[in-house]
N, CA and C atoms of all chains as a GROMACS GRO file, in nm:
protein
  579
    1MET      N    1   0.083  -0.144  -0.004
    1MET     CA    2   0.000   0.016  -0.019
    1MET      C    3   0.090   0.085   0.009
    2ASN      N    4   0.039   0.229  -0.068
    2ASN     CA    5   0.079   0.332  -0.058
    2ASN      C    6   0.081   0.414   0.051
    3PRO      N    7   0.199   0.467   0.112
    3PRO     CA    8   0.182   0.564   0.252
    3PRO      C    9   0.083   0.694   0.220
    4LEU      N   10   0.140   0.739   0.084
    4LEU     CA   11   0.076   0.877   0.023
    4LEU      C   12  -0.065   0.867   0.030
    5GLU      N   13  -0.122   0.751   0.056
    5GLU     CA   14  -0.302   0.748   0.008
    5GLU      C   15  -0.338   0.833   0.139
    6THR      N   16  -0.297   0.810   0.264
    6THR     CA   17  -0.363   0.872   0.397
    6THR      C   18  -0.252   0.957   0.447
    7LEU      N   19  -0.339   1.059   0.531
    7LEU     CA   20  -0.240   1.139   0.560
    7LEU      C   21  -0.189   1.093   0.711
    8TRP      N   22  -0.164   0.995   0.762
    8TRP     CA   23  -0.108   0.982   0.859
    8TRP      C   24   0.032   0.844   0.821
    9GLY      N   25  -0.029   0.797   0.714
    9GLY     CA   26   0.095   0.723   0.622
    9GLY      C   27   0.187   0.872   0.538
   10THR      N   28   0.164   0.954   0.519
   10THR     CA   29   0.200   1.053   0.427
   10THR      C   30   0.308   1.112   0.587
   11ILE      N   31   0.211   1.135   0.705
   11ILE     CA   32   0.332   1.194   0.829
   11ILE      C   33   0.487   1.117   0.833
   12ILE      N   34   0.395   0.965   0.886
   12ILE     CA   35   0.491   0.850   0.923
   12ILE      C   36   0.600   0.872   0.787
   13ALA      N   37   0.564   0.846   0.668
   13ALA     CA   38   0.718   0.854   0.584
   13ALA      C   39   0.773   0.976   0.597
   14GLY      N   40   0.706   1.106   0.623
   14GLY     CA   41   0.777   1.209   0.609
   14GLY      C   42   0.904   1.202   0.784
   15VAL      N   43   0.820   1.141   0.897
   15VAL     CA   44   0.925   1.114   0.989
   15VAL      C   45   1.032   1.043   0.994
   16VAL      N   46   1.021   0.921   0.865
   16VAL     CA   47   1.081   0.809   0.900
   16VAL      C   48   1.198   0.882   0.779
   17LEU      N   49   1.158   0.939   0.698
   17LEU     CA   50   1.250   1.024   0.572
   17LEU      C   51   1.340   1.102   0.686
   18THR      N   52   1.257   1.173   0.753
   18THR     CA   53   1.354   1.270   0.809
   18THR      C   54   1.482   1.200   0.912
   19GLY      N   55   1.447   1.091   0.979
   19GLY     CA   56   1.582   1.020   1.047
   19GLY      C   57   1.663   0.953   0.974
   20ILE      N   58   1.618   0.921   0.805
   20ILE     CA   59   1.729   0.861   0.700
   20ILE      C   60   1.831   0.964   0.699
   21LEU      N   61   1.732   1.106   0.630
   21LEU     CA   62   1.822   1.217   0.578
   21LEU      C   63   1.894   1.255   0.713
   22TYR      N   64   1.861   1.273   0.850
   22TYR     CA   65   1.949   1.286   0.965
   22TYR      C   66   2.098   1.270   0.945
   23PHE      N   67   2.108   1.113   0.934
   23PHE     CA   68   2.191   1.033   0.956
   23PHE      C   69   2.292   1.048   0.842
   24VAL      N   70   2.255   1.052   0.676
   24VAL     CA   71   2.349   1.116   0.596
   24VAL      C   72   2.362   1.235   0.617
   25VAL      N   73   2.321   1.340   0.647
   25VAL     CA   74   2.371   1.482   0.685
   25VAL      C   75   2.492   1.488   0.750
   26ARG      N   76   2.453   1.377   0.878
   26ARG     CA   77   2.560   1.400   0.989
   26ARG      C   78   2.673   1.318   0.950
   27ALA      N   79   2.658   1.239   0.849
   27ALA     CA   80   2.806   1.134   0.781
   27ALA      C   81   2.863   1.233   0.706
   28LEU      N   82   2.806   1.340   0.579
   28LEU     CA   83   2.857   1.436   0.519
   28LEU      C   84   2.899   1.553   0.616
   29VAL      N   85   2.859   1.592   0.687
   29VAL     CA   86   2.894   1.678   0.798
   29VAL      C   87   3.080   1.654   0.855
   30GLY      N   88   3.036   1.509   0.904
   30GLY     CA   89   3.143   1.446   1.008
   30GLY      C   90   3.132   1.431   1.147
   31GLY      N   91   2.956   1.473   1.170
   31GLY     CA   92   2.972   1.461   1.301
   31GLY      C   93   2.983   1.305   1.347
   32MET      N   94   2.347   4.530   1.101
   32MET     CA   95   2.252   4.482   1.024
   32MET      C   96   2.260   4.466   0.872
   33ASP      N   97   2.337   4.346   0.815
   33ASP     CA   98   2.326   4.345   0.662
   33ASP      C   99   2.244   4.352   0.597
   34ILE      N  100   2.191   4.406   0.538
   34ILE     CA  101   2.011   4.481   0.507
   34ILE      C  102   1.983   4.338   0.409
   35VAL      N  103   2.043   4.247   0.276
   35VAL     CA  104   2.051   4.180   0.218
   35VAL      C  105   1.968   4.014   0.302
   36PRO      N  106   2.080   4.031   0.347
   36PRO     CA  107   2.023   3.873   0.427
   36PRO      C  108   1.915   3.903   0.558
   37ALA      N  109   1.895   4.027   0.642
   37ALA     CA  110   1.795   4.022   0.696
   37ALA      C  111   1.659   4.016   0.611
   38LEU      N  112   1.628   4.129   0.511
   38LEU     CA  113   1.550   4.118   0.440
   38LEU      C  114   1.513   3.981   0.365
   39SER      N  115   1.602   3.869   0.278
   39SER     CA  116   1.585   3.776   0.196
   39SER      C  117   1.514   3.686   0.348
   40ARG      N  118   1.642   3.671   0.429
   40ARG     CA  119   1.571   3.573   0.575
   40ARG      C  120   1.368   3.614   0.599
   41TRP      N  121   1.352   3.731   0.591
   41TRP     CA  122   1.197   3.767   0.636
   41TRP      C  123   1.143   3.700   0.560
   42VAL      N  124   1.146   3.778   0.393
   42VAL     CA  125   1.035   3.753   0.294
   42VAL      C  126   1.072   3.562   0.292
   43HIS      N  127   1.183   3.515   0.297
   43HIS     CA  128   1.210   3.368   0.315
   43HIS      C  129   1.080   3.288   0.388
   44ILE      N  130   1.097   3.357   0.499
   44ILE     CA  131   1.020   3.286   0.613
   44ILE      C  132   0.874   3.323   0.589
   45LEU      N  133   0.866   3.437   0.518
   45LEU     CA  134   0.687   3.473   0.525
   45LEU      C  135   0.609   3.464   0.372
   46SER      N  136   0.712   3.390   0.311
   46SER     CA  137   0.656   3.307   0.172
   46SER      C  138   0.650   3.201   0.225
   47GLY      N  139   0.730   3.119   0.277
   47GLY     CA  140   0.767   2.978   0.336
   47GLY      C  141   0.650   2.960   0.413
   48VAL      N  142   0.561   3.037   0.493
   48VAL     CA  143   0.482   3.010   0.582
   48VAL      C  144   0.350   3.002   0.454
   49MET      N  145   0.302   3.068   0.382
   49MET     CA  146   0.211   3.078   0.278
   49MET      C  147   0.221   2.996   0.228
   50TRP      N  148   0.344   2.947   0.152
   50TRP     CA  149   0.328   2.814   0.050
   50TRP      C  150   0.320   2.689   0.152
   51ILE      N  151   0.379   2.627   0.267
   51ILE     CA  152   0.360   2.533   0.323
   51ILE      C  153   0.229   2.568   0.381
   52GLY      N  154   0.159   2.660   0.429
   52GLY     CA  155   0.069   2.674   0.498
   52GLY      C  156  -0.027   2.614   0.386
   53LEU      N  157  -0.045   2.670   0.299
   53LEU     CA  158  -0.172   2.608   0.181
   53LEU      C  159  -0.089   2.443   0.136
   54LEU      N  160  -0.021   2.405   0.113
   54LEU     CA  161   0.010   2.311   0.090
   54LEU      C  162  -0.084   2.198   0.210
   55TYR      N  163  -0.038   2.240   0.320
   55TYR     CA  164  -0.110   2.161   0.412
   55TYR      C  165  -0.244   2.231   0.455
   56TYR      N  166  -0.326   2.274   0.384
   56TYR     CA  167  -0.454   2.370   0.396
   56TYR      C  168  -0.507   2.241   0.282
   57PHE      N  169  -0.438   2.224   0.165
   57PHE     CA  170  -0.486   2.162   0.037
   57PHE      C  171  -0.511   1.987   0.121
   58ASN      N  172  -0.421   1.933   0.145
   58ASN     CA  173  -0.393   1.844   0.213
   58ASN      C  174  -0.478   1.767   0.338
   59PHE      N  175  -0.477   1.844   0.434
   59PHE     CA  176  -0.530   1.834   0.581
   59PHE      C  177  -0.679   1.897   0.574
   60VAL      N  178  -0.722   2.018   0.442
   60VAL     CA  179  -0.850   2.028   0.459
   60VAL      C  180  -0.932   2.026   0.336
   61GLN      N  181  -0.859   2.065   0.257
   61GLN     CA  182  -0.957   2.072   0.116
   61GLN      C  183  -0.983   1.949   0.034
   62VAL      N  184  -0.877   1.830   0.096
   62VAL     CA  185  -0.921   1.690  -0.002
   62VAL      C  186  -1.017   1.633   0.016
   63ALA      N  187  -1.062   1.631   0.202
   63ALA     CA  188  -1.131   1.574   0.263
   63ALA      C  189  -1.267   1.639   0.250
   64ALA      N  190  -1.298   1.795   0.243
   64ALA     CA  191  -1.406   1.896   0.216
   64ALA      C  192  -1.453   1.891   0.102
   65LEU      N  193  -1.360   1.892  -0.019
   65LEU     CA  194  -1.428   1.845  -0.150
   65LEU      C  195  -1.460   1.713  -0.191
   66LYS      N  196  -1.474   1.586  -0.092
   66LYS     CA  197  -1.506   1.454  -0.072
   66LYS      C  198  -1.643   1.485  -0.009
   67ALA      N  199  -1.628   1.577   0.088
   67ALA     CA  200  -1.787   1.588   0.141
   67ALA      C  201  -1.900   1.640   0.092
   68ALA      N  202  -1.828   1.785  -0.005
   68ALA     CA  203  -1.857   1.875  -0.099
   68ALA      C  204  -1.956   1.795  -0.169
   69GLN      N  205  -1.869   1.691  -0.237
   69GLN     CA  206  -1.928   1.653  -0.385
   69GLN      C  207  -2.048   1.542  -0.312
   70ALA      N  208  -2.028   1.499  -0.208
   70ALA     CA  209  -2.175   1.429  -0.179
   70ALA      C  210  -2.300   1.513  -0.153
   71ASP      N  211  -2.290   1.631  -0.159
   71ASP     CA  212  -2.413   1.682  -0.144
   71ASP      C  213  -2.389   1.841  -0.233
   72SER      N  214  -2.324   1.761  -0.378
   72SER     CA  215  -2.323   1.848  -0.470
   72SER      C  216  -2.294   2.029  -0.405
   73THR      N  217  -2.209   2.007  -0.338
   73THR     CA  218  -2.174   2.175  -0.301
   73THR      C  219  -2.022   2.216  -0.357
   74ALA      N  220  -1.941   2.110  -0.439
   74ALA     CA  221  -1.823   2.106  -0.444
   74ALA      C  222  -1.785   2.230  -0.515
   75ALA      N  223  -1.864   2.265  -0.623
   75ALA     CA  224  -1.848   2.375  -0.690
   75ALA      C  225  -1.775   2.508  -0.603
   76GLY      N  226  -1.831   2.535  -0.513
   76GLY     CA  227  -1.828   2.660  -0.393
   76GLY      C  228  -1.682   2.641  -0.388
   77ILE      N  229  -1.562   2.548  -0.378
   77ILE     CA  230  -1.462   2.551  -0.366
   77ILE      C  231  -1.406   2.562  -0.494
   78THR      N  232  -1.440   2.441  -0.552
   78THR     CA  233  -1.303   2.407  -0.687
   78THR      C  234  -1.333   2.591  -0.799
   79LYS      N  235  -1.450   2.652  -0.760
   79LYS     CA  236  -1.455   2.767  -0.846
   79LYS      C  237  -1.415   2.877  -0.792
   80HIS      N  238  -1.452   2.899  -0.656
   80HIS     CA  239  -1.411   3.030  -0.597
   80HIS      C  240  -1.288   3.021  -0.451
   81VAL      N  241  -1.265   2.877  -0.395
   81VAL     CA  242  -1.138   2.850  -0.304
   81VAL      C  243  -1.000   2.857  -0.336
   82ALA      N  244  -1.037   2.701  -0.464
   82ALA     CA  245  -0.896   2.643  -0.481
   82ALA      C  246  -0.833   2.733  -0.599
   83PRO      N  247  -0.916   2.788  -0.692
   83PRO     CA  248  -0.817   2.864  -0.766
   83PRO      C  249  -0.713   2.979  -0.682
   84ARG      N  250  -0.794   3.055  -0.623
   84ARG     CA  251  -0.750   3.185  -0.530
   84ARG      C  252  -0.630   3.128  -0.415
   85ALA      N  253  -0.597   2.988  -0.388
   85ALA     CA  254  -0.551   2.941  -0.316
   85ALA      C  255  -0.459   2.910  -0.359
   86LEU      N  256  -0.443   2.808  -0.466
   86LEU     CA  257  -0.334   2.768  -0.621
   86LEU      C  258  -0.246   2.918  -0.654
   87LEU      N  259  -0.323   3.036  -0.668
   87LEU     CA  260  -0.254   3.162  -0.719
   87LEU      C  261  -0.119   3.179  -0.602
   88PHE      N  262  -0.196   3.168  -0.488
   88PHE     CA  263  -0.063   3.244  -0.385
   88PHE      C  264   0.032   3.121  -0.331
   89PHE      N  265  -0.039   2.996  -0.351
   89PHE     CA  266   0.013   2.847  -0.352
   89PHE      C  267   0.194   2.885  -0.437
   90ARG      N  268   0.148   2.868  -0.541
   90ARG     CA  269   0.252   2.871  -0.648
   90ARG      C  270   0.358   2.943  -0.653
   91TRP      N  271   0.297   3.109  -0.618
   91TRP     CA  272   0.368   3.214  -0.601
   91TRP      C  273   0.422   3.214  -0.506
   92ALA      N  274   0.394   3.165  -0.389
   92ALA     CA  275   0.480   3.175  -0.291
   92ALA      C  276   0.564   3.106  -0.314
   93SER      N  277   0.587   2.966  -0.353
   93SER     CA  278   0.687   2.892  -0.355
   93SER      C  279   0.806   2.941  -0.458
   94VAL      N  280   0.791   3.035  -0.547
   94VAL     CA  281   0.921   3.058  -0.616
   94VAL      C  282   0.948   3.223  -0.532
   95ALA      N  283   0.844   3.303  -0.444
   95ALA     CA  284   0.906   3.376  -0.393
   95ALA      C  285   1.041   3.319  -0.258
   96THR      N  286   0.961   3.210  -0.227
   96THR     CA  287   1.042   3.118  -0.138
   96THR      C  288   1.177   3.086  -0.188
   97TRP      N  289   1.182   3.061  -0.279
   97TRP     CA  290   1.271   2.970  -0.333
   97TRP      C  291   1.393   3.069  -0.364
   98LEU      N  292   1.326   3.183  -0.426
   98LEU     CA  293   1.413   3.307  -0.454
   98LEU      C  294   1.456   3.362  -0.330
   99ALA      N  295   1.391   3.385  -0.228
   99ALA     CA  296   1.445   3.465  -0.111
   99ALA      C  297   1.545   3.374  -0.075
  100GLY      N  298   1.525   3.221  -0.065
  100GLY     CA  299   1.640   3.092   0.012
  100GLY      C  300   1.764   3.155  -0.075
  101ALA      N  301   1.808   3.124  -0.217
  101ALA     CA  302   1.888   3.152  -0.251
  101ALA      C  303   1.978   3.306  -0.232
  102ALA      N  304   1.888   3.349  -0.280
  102ALA     CA  305   1.984   3.515  -0.207
  102ALA      C  306   1.980   3.525  -0.030
  103LEU      N  307   1.957   3.427   0.038
  103LEU     CA  308   1.990   3.393   0.152
  103LEU      C  309   2.102   3.356   0.169
  104LEU      N  310   2.102   3.219   0.092
  104LEU     CA  311   2.272   3.176   0.067
  104LEU      C  312   2.365   3.241   0.030
  105GLY      N  313   2.332   3.336  -0.063
  105GLY     CA  314   2.429   3.433  -0.109
  105GLY      C  315   2.568   3.351  -0.177
  106GLY      N  316   2.705   3.391  -0.127
  106GLY     CA  317   2.767   3.307  -0.177
  106GLY      C  318   2.815   3.158  -0.110
  107ASN      N  319   2.729   3.126  -0.039
  107ASN     CA  320   2.717   3.005   0.038
  107ASN      C  321   2.631   2.922  -0.058
  108PHE      N  322   2.601   2.964  -0.196
  108PHE     CA  323   2.478   2.885  -0.240
  108PHE      C  324   2.579   2.767  -0.296
  109VAL      N  325   2.654   2.772  -0.359
  109VAL     CA  326   2.710   2.612  -0.421
  109VAL      C  327   2.759   2.543  -0.330
  110ALA      N  328   2.806   2.584  -0.224
  110ALA     CA  329   2.854   2.496  -0.121
  110ALA      C  330   2.751   2.397  -0.021
  111ALA      N  331   2.646   2.498  -0.047
  111ALA     CA  332   2.476   2.422   0.038
  111ALA      C  333   2.464   2.330  -0.065
  112PHE      N  334   2.455   2.340  -0.208
  112PHE     CA  335   2.371   2.267  -0.303
  112PHE      C  336   2.481   2.137  -0.318
  113THR      N  337   2.603   2.145  -0.326
  113THR     CA  338   2.712   2.046  -0.295
  113THR      C  339   2.729   1.940  -0.157
  114PHE      N  340   2.676   2.034  -0.056
  114PHE     CA  341   2.675   1.974   0.048
  114PHE      C  342   2.831   1.973   0.097
  115GLN      N  343   2.900   2.086   0.117
  115GLN     CA  344   3.001   2.130   0.175
  115GLN      C  345   3.060   2.128   0.286
  116GLY      N  346   3.112   2.072   0.376
  116GLY     CA  347   3.085   2.054   0.540
  116GLY      C  348   3.004   2.100   0.560
  117VAL      N  349   2.982   2.209   0.661
  117VAL     CA  350   2.871   2.209   0.750
  117VAL      C  351   2.716   2.259   0.685
  118TYR      N  352   2.796   2.327   0.554
  118TYR     CA  353   2.669   2.335   0.455
  118TYR      C  354   2.546   2.260   0.422
  119ALA      N  355   2.580   2.094   0.443
  119ALA     CA  356   2.550   2.018   0.423
  119ALA      C  357   2.372   2.007   0.452
  120ILE      N  358   2.362   2.062   0.594
  120ILE     CA  359   2.270   2.020   0.670
  120ILE      C  360   2.199   2.164   0.589
  121ILE      N  361   2.202   2.315   0.558
  121ILE     CA  362   2.058   2.372   0.505
  121ILE      C  363   2.094   2.337   0.314
  122GLY      N  364   2.198   2.265   0.282
  122GLY     CA  365   2.189   2.206   0.193
  122GLY      C  366   2.062   2.100   0.169
  123MET      N  367   2.076   2.048   0.232
  123MET     CA  368   2.000   1.912   0.244
  123MET      C  369   1.819   2.010   0.216
  124GLY      N  370   1.831   2.073   0.280
  124GLY     CA  371   1.675   2.162   0.350
  124GLY      C  372   1.668   2.224   0.217
  125ALA      N  373   1.789   2.286   0.108
  125ALA     CA  374   1.732   2.342   0.008
  125ALA      C  375   1.729   2.250  -0.119
  126TRP      N  376   1.753   2.134  -0.092
  126TRP     CA  377   1.732   2.029  -0.235
  126TRP      C  378   1.623   2.020  -0.243
  127LEU      N  379   1.567   1.955  -0.103
  127LEU     CA  380   1.423   1.931  -0.042
  127LEU      C  381   1.362   2.042  -0.094
  128GLY      N  382   1.337   2.160  -0.063
  128GLY     CA  383   1.275   2.297  -0.108
  128GLY      C  384   1.283   2.276  -0.264
  129THR      N  385   1.338   2.246  -0.301
  129THR     CA  386   1.372   2.281  -0.446
  129THR      C  387   1.303   2.185  -0.536
  130ILE      N  388   1.339   2.053  -0.493
  130ILE     CA  389   1.238   1.924  -0.561
  130ILE      C  390   1.078   1.976  -0.530
  131MET      N  391   1.072   2.032  -0.408
  131MET     CA  392   0.936   2.071  -0.380
  131MET      C  393   0.858   2.168  -0.489
  132LEU      N  394   0.941   2.262  -0.506
  132LEU     CA  395   0.921   2.391  -0.600
  132LEU      C  396   0.886   2.324  -0.774
  133PHE      N  397   0.982   2.214  -0.764
  133PHE     CA  398   0.980   2.126  -0.897
  133PHE      C  399   0.837   2.069  -0.938
  134ASN      N  400   0.798   2.017  -0.814
  134ASN     CA  401   0.641   1.933  -0.773
  134ASN      C  402   0.536   2.018  -0.822
  135VAL      N  403   0.565   2.141  -0.756
  135VAL     CA  404   0.436   2.217  -0.738
  135VAL      C  405   0.395   2.289  -0.878
  136TRP      N  406   0.521   2.349  -0.962
  136TRP     CA  407   0.520   2.402  -1.118
  136TRP      C  408   0.496   2.296  -1.248
  137VAL      N  409   0.534   2.199  -1.195
  137VAL     CA  410   0.606   2.056  -1.350
  137VAL      C  411   0.466   1.933  -1.300
  138LEU      N  412   0.438   1.925  -1.158
  138LEU     CA  413   0.317   1.832  -1.117
  138LEU      C  414   0.172   1.914  -1.117
  139ILE      N  415   0.179   1.926  -1.002
  139ILE     CA  416   0.036   2.006  -0.884
  139ILE      C  417  -0.003   2.115  -0.980
  140TRP      N  418   0.036   2.194  -1.043
  140TRP     CA  419  -0.012   2.332  -1.144
  140TRP      C  420  -0.038   2.294  -1.241
  141PRO      N  421   0.026   2.237  -1.334
  141PRO     CA  422  -0.050   2.207  -1.480
  141PRO      C  423  -0.205   2.097  -1.487
  142ASN      N  424  -0.129   2.013  -1.388
  142ASN     CA  425  -0.263   1.903  -1.363
  142ASN      C  426  -0.411   1.974  -1.238
  143GLN      N  427  -0.384   2.069  -1.192
  143GLN     CA  428  -0.461   2.179  -1.136
  143GLN      C  429  -0.557   2.219  -1.268
  144LYS      N  430  -0.467   2.315  -1.357
  144LYS     CA  431  -0.535   2.362  -1.460
  144LYS      C  432  -0.654   2.273  -1.510
  145LYS      N  433  -0.616   2.146  -1.552
  145LYS     CA  434  -0.679   2.053  -1.599
  145LYS      C  435  -0.806   1.987  -1.508
  146ILE      N  436  -0.792   1.979  -1.358
  146ILE     CA  437  -0.908   1.968  -1.327
  146ILE      C  438  -1.000   2.049  -1.298
  147LEU      N  439  -0.954   2.184  -1.279
  147LEU     CA  440  -1.027   2.305  -1.250
  147LEU      C  441  -1.067   2.358  -1.388
  148GLY      N  442  -1.014   2.298  -1.482
  148GLY     CA  443  -1.116   2.347  -1.647
  148GLY      C  444  -1.042   2.460  -1.692
  149ILE      N  445  -0.933   2.520  -1.647
  149ILE     CA  446  -0.894   2.626  -1.655
  149ILE      C  447  -0.787   2.582  -1.816
  150VAL      N  448  -0.751   2.470  -1.827
  150VAL     CA  449  -0.757   2.403  -1.953
  150VAL      C  450  -0.847   2.318  -1.982
  151GLN      N  451  -0.855   2.283  -2.096
  151GLN     CA  452  -0.982   2.190  -2.191
  151GLN      C  453  -0.880   2.065  -2.133
  152ALA      N  454  -0.959   1.962  -2.108
  152ALA     CA  455  -0.934   1.829  -2.057
  152ALA      C  456  -1.038   1.709  -2.042
  153SER      N  457  -1.034   1.633  -2.124
  153SER     CA  458  -1.167   1.534  -2.124
  153SER      C  459  -1.131   1.469  -1.981
  154ASP      N  460  -1.269   1.376  -1.950
  154ASP     CA  461  -1.272   1.333  -1.812
  154ASP      C  462  -1.203   1.199  -1.766
  155GLU      N  463  -1.147   1.158  -1.884
  155GLU     CA  464  -1.028   1.056  -1.881
  155GLU      C  465  -0.907   1.080  -1.804
  156GLU      N  466  -0.891   1.240  -1.879
  156GLU     CA  467  -0.737   1.322  -1.870
  156GLU      C  468  -0.794   1.367  -1.720
  157LYS      N  469  -0.888   1.434  -1.688
  157LYS     CA  470  -0.923   1.506  -1.564
  157LYS      C  471  -0.855   1.395  -1.426
  158ALA      N  472  -0.928   1.272  -1.448
  158ALA     CA  473  -0.906   1.164  -1.369
  158ALA      C  474  -0.756   1.134  -1.346
  159LYS      N  475  -0.729   1.130  -1.435
  159LYS     CA  476  -0.555   1.129  -1.475
  159LYS      C  477  -0.500   1.209  -1.376
  160ALA      N  478  -0.536   1.338  -1.397
  160ALA     CA  479  -0.451   1.463  -1.381
  160ALA      C  480  -0.489   1.470  -1.198
  161ARG      N  481  -0.589   1.435  -1.184
  161ARG     CA  482  -0.652   1.461  -0.997
  161ARG      C  483  -0.542   1.383  -0.946
  162ARG      N  484  -0.520   1.245  -1.019
  162ARG     CA  485  -0.434   1.171  -0.918
  162ARG      C  486  -0.282   1.160  -0.947
  163THR      N  487  -0.240   1.237  -1.046
  163THR     CA  488  -0.065   1.291  -1.003
  163THR      C  489  -0.092   1.406  -0.952
  164ALA      N  490  -0.160   1.532  -0.911
  164ALA     CA  491  -0.156   1.618  -0.854
  164ALA      C  492  -0.193   1.547  -0.696
  165PHE      N  493  -0.306   1.488  -0.674
  165PHE     CA  494  -0.284   1.448  -0.562
  165PHE      C  495  -0.167   1.378  -0.504
  166LEU      N  496  -0.102   1.330  -0.568
  166LEU     CA  497   0.017   1.201  -0.498
  166LEU      C  498   0.106   1.304  -0.526
  167ALA      N  499   0.166   1.427  -0.590
  167ALA     CA  500   0.230   1.492  -0.604
  167ALA      C  501   0.232   1.618  -0.521
  168SER      N  502   0.131   1.626  -0.467
  168SER     CA  503   0.136   1.702  -0.353
  168SER      C  504   0.123   1.642  -0.190
  169ARG      N  505   0.066   1.470  -0.175
  169ARG     CA  506   0.160   1.420  -0.033
  169ARG      C  507   0.259   1.402  -0.052
  170PHE      N  508   0.296   1.407  -0.139
  170PHE     CA  509   0.477   1.362  -0.175
  170PHE      C  510   0.539   1.509  -0.102
  171ASN      N  511   0.503   1.623  -0.099
  171ASN     CA  512   0.503   1.731  -0.095
  171ASN      C  513   0.513   1.787   0.072
  172VAL      N  514   0.380   1.697   0.111
  172VAL     CA  515   0.358   1.718   0.258
  172VAL      C  516   0.510   1.616   0.308
  173MET      N  517   0.489   1.510   0.293
  173MET     CA  518   0.566   1.395   0.315
  173MET      C  519   0.749   1.511   0.276
  174LEU      N  520   0.791   1.564   0.219
  174LEU     CA  521   0.925   1.612   0.200
  174LEU      C  522   0.929   1.704   0.301
  175SER      N  523   0.821   1.798   0.288
  175SER     CA  524   0.814   1.919   0.405
  175SER      C  525   0.841   1.846   0.535
  176LEU      N  526   0.861   1.737   0.580
  176LEU     CA  527   0.895   1.757   0.731
  176LEU      C  528   1.043   1.717   0.774
  177PRO      N  529   1.120   1.644   0.648
  177PRO     CA  530   1.255   1.686   0.689
  177PRO      C  531   1.349   1.797   0.635
  178MET      N  532   1.220   1.886   0.503
  178MET     CA  533   1.298   2.026   0.472
  178MET      C  534   1.242   2.089   0.576
  179LEU      N  535   1.182   2.108   0.653
  179LEU     CA  536   1.162   2.206   0.755
  179LEU      C  537   1.251   2.166   0.854
  180PHE      N  538   1.290   2.042   0.886
  180PHE     CA  539   1.382   1.964   1.007
  180PHE      C  540   1.537   2.026   0.945
  181PHE      N  541   1.550   2.017   0.843
  181PHE     CA  542   1.692   2.107   0.819
  181PHE      C  543   1.693   2.250   0.790
  182MET      N  544   1.584   2.303   0.776
  182MET     CA  545   1.600   2.447   0.738
  182MET      C  546   1.617   2.506   0.872
  183GLY      N  547   1.569   2.439   0.977
  183GLY     CA  548   1.567   2.505   1.106
  183GLY      C  549   1.642   2.442   1.183
  184ALA      N  550   1.733   2.374   1.122
  184ALA     CA  551   1.861   2.294   1.205
  184ALA      C  552   2.018   2.367   1.131
  185GLY      N  553   1.971   2.437   1.044
  185GLY     CA  554   2.085   2.501   0.948
  185GLY      C  555   2.174   2.608   1.034
  186GLY      N  556   2.103   2.677   1.071
  186GLY     CA  557   2.191   2.769   1.189
  186GLY      C  558   2.194   2.725   1.321
  187HIS      N  559   2.206   2.562   1.356
  187HIS     CA  560   2.174   2.526   1.469
  187HIS      C  561   2.278   2.374   1.443
  188ALA      N  562   2.392   2.387   1.412
  188ALA     CA  563   2.438   2.301   1.367
  188ALA      C  564   2.508   2.213   1.498
  189ALA      N  565   2.547   2.327   1.592
  189ALA     CA  566   2.624   2.260   1.720
  189ALA      C  567   2.509   2.193   1.788
  190VAL      N  568   2.364   2.233   1.824
  190VAL     CA  569   2.266   2.167   1.867
  190VAL      C  570   2.255   1.994   1.800
  191PHE      N  571   2.214   2.050   1.684
  191PHE     CA  572   2.141   1.930   1.597
  191PHE      C  573   2.303   1.790   1.554
  192PHE      N  574   2.388   1.828   1.574
  192PHE     CA  575   2.509   1.767   1.464
  192PHE      C  576   2.633   1.714   1.555
  193HIS      N  577   2.611   1.758   1.688
  193HIS     CA  578   2.729   1.677   1.763
  193HIS      C  579   2.694   1.618   1.892
   0.00000   0.00000   0.00000
């Protein structure tokens, strides 16, 4: 199922994406 | 006070609030309202009088936000977009905002023009446009979460990344 079909799915997907990108950026910064 | 960064930061925040505020209005309010309005045949009030006005401010606020953001980055524009050192933080926010701007002008607005009858489209084309615009809009809501995190974290690297 596509998480973007529901608002809650969209928000959860956004939170998960934020977590993933946080670690990507932390690695880029070298922190 | 350096006038250009101060003004561009102000405009960036003002227009950004309008852009993302209207994005949330579409997704949190209008989608559900239209569904209910179609059930009692009052959808025209929204599609004729509300949606076109909301879309006007929505799409031009996205441009103003991006331009003010670019002005705010100034000489650090390339460093941000190429993730150089600590500029990777604001750079991630800038990339997400840029993808969202692309979605507004390439996926959402052209399809909304078909849905609202601003350009001619068959019923089949309208159904397809509705689906594309809906998913692009939802995709932007999803991207807005990390985008706002990195925009907020950009000036506070010591708090968020150490």
